[in-house]
KESEDREN-496460 format. One record per residue (C-alpha): residue in one letter; x negated, y, z negated. Coordinates in steps of 0.05 Angstrom, whole numbers, plus 32768, in hexadecimal, padded with zeros to 4 digits. Layout:
<nodes>
AXYZ/...
</nodes>
This chain:
<nodes>
S763994D17927/L761394FF7902/A75DA95027939/Q7612951C7969/E762F954B7938/G75E895677930/G75DF956D797A/R7614959E7979/Y75DF95D47958/T75A895BE7986/W7590960079A2/L7573960879E6/P7541963E79EA/T753C966B7A29/G74FA96747A23/F74FB96BD7A16/D74E796E679D8/P7506970779B3/L754796F079D7/D754396AC79B9/D753896CB7974/I757296FA7977/L759F96B97990/N758596957953/G755D965F797E/G757D966379C2/L75BF964879DF/L75ED961979BF/P760895DA79E2/G765295E579FE/Q763D96317A03/L764B96627A43/M761496927A48/V762696CC7A7E/I75F396FE7A9D/G760797357AC5/G75E5976A7AE8/G75E1978A7B2D/Y75B497777B67/G756B976D7B62/V756B97737B19/G754E97327B0D/K758997037AFD/T757196CB7B2F/I752A96D57B17/W754196C67ACC/G7570968E7ADA/L753D96687AFD/Q750996757ACC/V753196607A90/A7544961E7AB6/R74F496137ABC/N74E596257A73/V751995F87A5B/V74FE95BD7A86/C74BA95D07A74/S74C195D37A29/D74DB95907A20/P74DA954F7A4B/K7520953B7A2D/R753F95787A4A/A755E957F7A91/A757995BB7ABC/I75A195C87AF9/Y759D96077B1D/V75DB960D7B4F/C75C8964A7B7E/Y75FD96687BB3/E75C8969B7BC2/H758996777BD8/D757396367BF6/R754996057BD2/S750596137BF5/H750B965A7BE0/L751B96467B9B/L74DF96187B9E/S74B396507BB8/R74C8967A7B79/L74BA96467B4E/L7473963C7B69/C746896877B64/L748196847B1B/E745896477B0B/S741B96617B25/A742396A37B00/E742D967A7ABD/R73EC965D7AC1/G73D396A27ACA/N738996917ADB/D738A969E7B29/P735796D37B40/D738396E67B7B/G73BF96F27B4C/G73E396B07B55/L741496987B8C/T744396CC7BAD/I747196C27BE7/R744396E47C13/R740996BA7BFA/L743696767C07/G7442968F7C4B/Q73FA96997C66/I73EB96557C42/A742596317C64/A740B96517CA9/T73C496397CA7/G73A395F37CAD/D73C295B67CC3/P740895CD7CDE/K742395877CD5/M7417958C7C85/G744B95AA7C5E/L743F95E77C2F/V744795BE7BE9/S740C958B7C0B/K73E195C37C1B/L73E795DC7BD7/R73D9959A7BB5/K739995987BDC/M738695DF7BC3/P735E95D67B86/R7379961D7B6C/Y73C296067B75/A73C495BE7B65/P73D095C57B1A/V740995F47B30/L742595B87B54/E7418958A7B19/Q743B95B47AEC/L747795B37B1C/D7470956C7B24/A747995627AD7/Y74C2957C7ADB/A74D795737B22/D750B953A7B14/R752D95627AD9/L753195A67AFB/I7563959B7B36/L757195D57B64/V75AC95D57B88/K75B995FF7BC9/A760996077BBF/S7637961E7BF6/G766696537BEB/A769796307C17/H769595E77BFC/S767395E77BBB/N76A695F27B86/L76B295E27B3D/D76BB95977B4A/H767495957B69/I765495B97B30/R767395847AFB/E765A954B7B23/W761395697B2E/C761C95737ADD/H7633952E7ACD/G760195137AFA/M75C795347AD6/I75E495257A91/E75ED94DA7AA6/S75A194DA7AB4/G759394DB7A6D/P7577951B7A53/E758695337A0A/Q7592957C7A22/V75AD95937A67/L75B495DD7A7D/L75DD95F47AB8/V75CF96327ADA/V7603964F7B10/D75E996857B3A/Y761A96A27B42/L7663969B7B25/Q768B96C07B55/K766E969B7B90/I7689965B7B79/P76C3964C7BAB/V770596487B8D/D774896227BAA/H778296537BA0/R77B0961D7B93/Q778D960F7B51/L779A964F7B3B/T77D5965D7B08/A7801969A7B1B/G77D796D67B13/Q779C96BA7B00/E775596DA7B1E/E772396AD7B3D/T76F096C77B0A/T771C96B27ACD/Y7725966D7AEE/L76DC96637AFB/T76C8967E7AB3/Q76F8964F7A90/N76E496147ABA/L769C961D7AAA/K76A4962A7A5E/E76D495E87A60/L769795C57A7F/A766795E17A4E/M769295C97A16/T76A695837A2E/T7661956E7A3F/G763A95937A0B/A760D95B47A48/Y75F595F57A41/V761396247A75/I75F296627A91/A761D968C7AC9/L75FF96C17AE8/A763696F77AFE/A763B97307B2C/S765297747B21/D769597917B44/R768B97CE7B73/A769698017B35/G765D97DE7B13/L762D97E27B52/Q763B98337B4C/A763398387AFB/T75EE98537AE4/R75ED98207AAB/M761397DA7AB9/R763B97BF7A80/F766197807A79/D76A797A17A8B/D768197AE7AD2/L767E97667AE2/R76B497477B0C/G76EC972B7AEE/S76CB974A7AAB/S770397387A7E/A770496EC7A85/L76B496ED7A85/Q76BA97197A41/Y76EC96E97A25/E76CA96A67A3A/A768596B77A31/D766096A079F0/I763096C67A03/G762997087A30/I75EA972B7A49/I75E297627A7F/F75A497727AA7/N758D97BC7AB8/N755297D77AD1/K753397FF7A9E/F7525983F7ACE/S756798457AD7/I758498437A93/V755398667A6A/S756998AC7A4F/R754A98E17A7D/E752499027A43/H74F898CD7A4A/M74E998D77A95/V74DC99247A96/Y749F99237A62/N747998E87A82/T748298D57ACF/S7450989E7ACD/Q746E987A7A91/A74B498877AB6/E749B985F7AF3/A747E98277AC5/M74C298227AAD/R74DB98057AF4/N74B197C97AE6/W74DE97B57AA5/M752297977AA0/I755297A57A6B/M757C976B7A4D/T75B697837A24/L75D6975479F7/E7624976D79F7/K7643972679DF/N762896F579B1/R765E96C7798F/A762B96A97961/G75FF96E7794C/R75E797287952/N75FA97547991/A75F3979879A9/M75AB979179B1/D757E97AA79EA/I753D978379FF/E750B97927A35/F74E397657A5E/P74AA97747A8E/M74B897647ADB/D748697377AFC/S74AB97367B3A/A747297237B6B/H747896DF7B49/F74C296E07B3C/R74B296E17AEF/I74CB97087AB6/V7493970F7A83/P74B196E27A48/Q749A970D7A0D/G74BF974B7A0B/R74D6977D79D5/F750C97A679B8/V751C97E979E7/R7500982279BA/E7514985A79E9/R7559987879EB/L758698607A28/I75BA987C7A4D/D7605986F7A38/D75F3985979EE/R7633983C79DD/V761997F279D6/T75D1980879BC/L75C59804796F/Q7592983C7961/
</nodes>
């Protein structure tokens, strides 16, 4: 039908500006976006925040966050911190992991943290906001031993059958999905197999898929990480419709900017640069930067194009 044909061009915004603008509105159904970067650069923060943005922006949208790294209570704590910072009106600066720990440790020991927060006038609205999308944002604690592609497919199909118009699947992270080696063809790498199957899942279901990817050892030593530095990079480059690499700004800004102004250089530690290295449907080779609000597991969604010169400028357009 025409409606279904039209559905092919229903963009799913990430909620980050100007990234969505460069992507002509966001992700398209059936697309696989691969996000790479070193440890601690903000991939999980961004992935969870995009899932949250998607379900907040429209009641007809749903998301599944499949996490091989953290358990559900930790992800929920991160969402509470993020949601409180998004409200932005807390004189104490919003919820942090430390503050959540203090609240959990005080008062009635039989009462859970969430129940305590609901009774606190300052934090009740944060819980109301979470409640508004809780049934449309599924957090899955995946096991590196058991949670294979078949499980991911089942979770995805289950969510689609619950009736939302758009479904986002985020996998954190790709190389942790266990693979039965009997399923690999001769000489096929695990990453190739996983990437092809996630792309296939996106295309057959019309879901939007974001896979976070880890770098290989060489990539961890590189001053500026690139798409080539990801484990199994050739398959990722070939299968991904959109490929973005995250780097900390302090690490990759050309040293001339550091020498003249040390306080400005220090401030760069709180910025993350997204480099759009691949974009099948539009512009690529773009560098955008976003302020990090790490205490609240949040990236400030209003970014800007990078003005400074970056080291190893082979991707950056001057």
